[in-house]
Structures are given as structure tokens and as C-alpha cells.
N, C-alpha and C positions, 0 to 999 in steps of 0.2 A: 471457538467461534470460527465460522467459515471465513476464508480469505476475502472473498468478494464483499461480504457483509462488514468485515472489519474496515476495509478500505472506504466503504461508503459511510459508515457510522462515525469514523474518525476524521471524515472530511478530506481524505487524501484525494479522492475522486468525487465528482458531483453525484453520480448515479450508480446504482448497482449494475445496471446494464453495461455501463462503461467499464467497470471493473471486470465483469465477465468477459467482455470483448478483449480487454488487455490480456487476460489469462488465456483465452482461446488462441490468440495470436502469438502466444509464448513470449510475451514481453514482461512477464512478472516472474521473478525468481524468489523463492522462499528458502533461505539458508543455502544459497548457491545452487538450487535445483529448480528447474522449470516447474511451476505450480499451477494446478487447476483451480478453478474458482471455489470448489468445495473443500479444499485442503484446510485442515485445522491450523489455526494460528494461536500461539500462546506467548506469554511474556518472554522476553529475551530473544525472540526470533528476529532475523534480519530479512527485510523485504527490499528488493531492488526492482524498480519500475522504470522501463524505457518508454518515455512519452514521445519519442521521435526527436524532438529538438531539446529535450531535457531528460536527464537521468536523475532519479531520486532514490536514495538509499536511506532507509529508516530502521530503527530498532524499536520493537514493540515494548512498551513499559507496563501497560495494563489494558484490560479488556473493557470496552464501553458496555454499559448495561442498556442504554437507550440511545436516543439521538444526542449528540454532543454539541453543546453551545460553542460558538466560534471562540469564545474567550477561554475555553478549557481544552482546546485541541492539543496544546503542547504537553499536557499531562498524560496522554495516551501513547505517544511515541517521541523518540528523539531523532532529529535529522542528523545523519552521519555525513551524507554528501548530497549536495544539490547543485548540479552543474549543467550549464547550457552546452549543447553540442552543435558545432557548426557543420552543416551539411552542404557539401559542394555540389 
């Protein structure tokens, strides 16, 4: 599954356009490598996203087949790190 599509369907970001923008600005790393929106994601991959004031690191556990209900989000990825960053 494409990286931008995974981020949207698993509800990490609200829209696919936002996930594409994050990738274009090189704020998304897939297994410690800058990733484009079309990069394939598979289980056990590590995704790091720099939202500016927040850094999120997740491990993919399985691929969503359709839109994911809010109650099932945690079954598609594990949060490794979610920290706020103070910008001076």
C-alpha cells in the first residue's frame, strides 16, 4: 500500500493531500529513509513523521483494506514515540 494512502486510511493524518505534502517536504521517514508518497508500506515498517511541534514514530502492524473506524485504529500500528517539540 502507498505511504500516503496508509497514513490517511489508518487515521494518522486527516487527508491524503496532507500526507502527500508531508512527504514532499521530506518530513516523513520510512525505515530511516526519506520517503515519497508513493513508497510501498508493509507490516513491521517504521514511519517517523515530523509535524513541526510533534514527532510521531509508529510501527505498521497490518494493512487496512478500507476506511478504518476510529475504534480500530490501534490495530493497524503501534506508537513507538509521540513527543512534543518546543520550538524557540
